[in-house]
C-alpha positions, 0 to 999 in steps of 0.5 A: 202280959201273960198267954192266959190273959191274952186267951181271955183278951180274944175270946172277951173281944169276940163276944163284944163284936157279936154282942154289937151286931157285927158278923160271926165270921168277922168277928172271929176272923178279925179277931184272931188275925190281930192276935196272930200278927200282934204275938208273931209278927208278919209270920202270923198272917200264915196262919189264915192261909193254912187255915184255908188250905186245911178247909180244903183237904176236909173232903167231907164238907163237900156233903155240906152243900148236898145235905143243903139243896136236898132240904130245899129241894123238899121244901121248895117243890112242896114235897114236905106238904104231903107229908103234912097233910099225912100227919093231920089226918092221922093226929089230927084226933089226938090232944096235939096232933097237929103239934105231934104231926109238926114233931113227927114231919121235923124228924122226916126233914131231918132223915134228909136234911142235916140242917136245923135252917131246914126245918125252920124252913118248912115249919115256918112255911107250911107247919105255922098257917096250919096251926094259926088256922086251926087256933093253935096257941101261938107259944105252943106254935112257936116252941113246936117249931123251933123245937122240932127243927133242932132235930136236924143237927142230931138225927143223921145226916147231921152236918154238925156231927160230919164236922164234929167228926173231921175235929175228932177224927171219928167215924161219921157213920159211927157218929151218925148211928150213935145219934139216931136214938138220942133223936129220937128219944127227944122227939118222943119226950116233946110228943109226950110233953105236947100230948100231956099240956094238951091234954091238960089245957084243950084250949092250947090246941084244938082236936080236929072235929069228927065233920073233918075227919069224914071229909077225909075218905079212907082212899085219900087216908091211904095216899097221904100215908103212903106219901109218908114213905117218900122221906124213908125212901131218900133216907134210905137210898144215901144211908143204906150204900153209906154204912154197908161201906158201898159209897163213901160219904161224899158219894152218899150226899150226892145220891141222897140229892139226887133222889130227892131231885128224882122225886120231886121229878116224878111228882112234876114238882121240880121247876126252873124256879125251884132249881134256882131258889134251891140253889142260891140258897144252898149257895148262900149257907154253904158260903157263910159256913165256910167263912165260919169254920175258916175263920174259926181255924184261924181263932184256934190256931192262935189260942192252941198255940198261946198254949189254951188247951193245956192251960184249961185241961191243967186248970180243970184237973190240976189246980181244982182236982175235979173228977172226970165227971165233974169236969165233963158237967162242967164241959157241958155247962159252958157249952150252954154258956157259950151258945147263948152267944156263940153259932154252934159251928163257931162253938165246934171249930173253937172250942171243940179242939180242946175239949176233945182232947179233955175227953179223950184224956179223962177217959170218954168214949169220944162217939158219945162225947160228940151226941152229948155236944151235939145235944148242947148245940140244940140246947144253944140254938134256943137260948136267949139272947143269940139262939140261932133259931129264936132269930129265924122264928122271927124273920119267917113268922107273922109280925104277931108272933114277937120276939119277947112271946118268942123266947118264952115259948122255947123254955118247955123244949128247953128243958125236954132237951136238958132231959135228955141230954142228963139221960144220954150222960147217965146211959151212954149205951143209948148212943153206943149200942146202935154203932156197937150192932150195926158196925 
């Protein structure tokens, strides 16, 4: 059997195992171990050990539990509730005002946590009940929460960009800054879509009535407005020292976590229960990430040992004779297709090393390419049949939010994400301007 056939067999076997419901790290790790031992005998088992050692040397991964813990502290201590009340009061009169507030809440949460799951948790526990209570359309509710929560992997501090920085050997600070404007652009397009759609069809999102607005005094509105400064304080306390070079990435993540804890303590909401839930959830998510990365590193080592990376590069450039931009578009399309079946972390560690080398060989800026990759990850989070956010939404939402309805709700937001991807591809300055100015 040729090496190309072995690579195809490995990838198809892994996808088949995932489709049958196997855990991601189990499917990837099993295929990697079986392939390594089959190809290289007992010595192939060293690949798994080498992957563990490589994982332990990635110092930037120490930021992962800090960012996750920070997000859960914000969620469990109900600090995000004040933010949501602020958005409800100030944006309620707009068409779809509460949905707009939900998107803005997700932007704020993204600035404090680098994972989509934190936004989903906050959206499902805080925003969803309020949107349902105010008779918002269920398709709109589902789409807003899922689309908004995906911003967490693009707006800094993004954990996905930290992992990409390790793979591509690029500065995390530049990737974070590069993700900021595209993330805000995507959030703005979400808002434009929501306001336009609800203006054309007001029944989708009833406005806040005059009586409801009158119940909230101006002093209360100002107090809620001050609550919106809290995420900015946490974000600034973490990002400014890092960008200025006063702290390392790991130290900055610790500063962010401690600032979030300090804010919860000042508000009188940092209880033993909050600490326990945040710690347990952080441990579970961090362990899941580590297992997936470890298995994917092993898979990638076997894949690379077969020469698959060089074969793909030769296939695109030499055999097909494609231009650099045509290859780039094909890479993005393949990420979108793989995202229907693979976890974003698995895609990053298995496929990204191959594509990063290809993008570099084609002369593309790897900071810009990292943002394109991350946007495709956001789309992958929402695309059926195995979009990560789809299943999170089904698990957290009431029973009347059926899976087919959740599937249908995401398509307008996926379309907005695709538009953002195209805009950033056509105008790379959107991603590259901020790193060039500030660094």
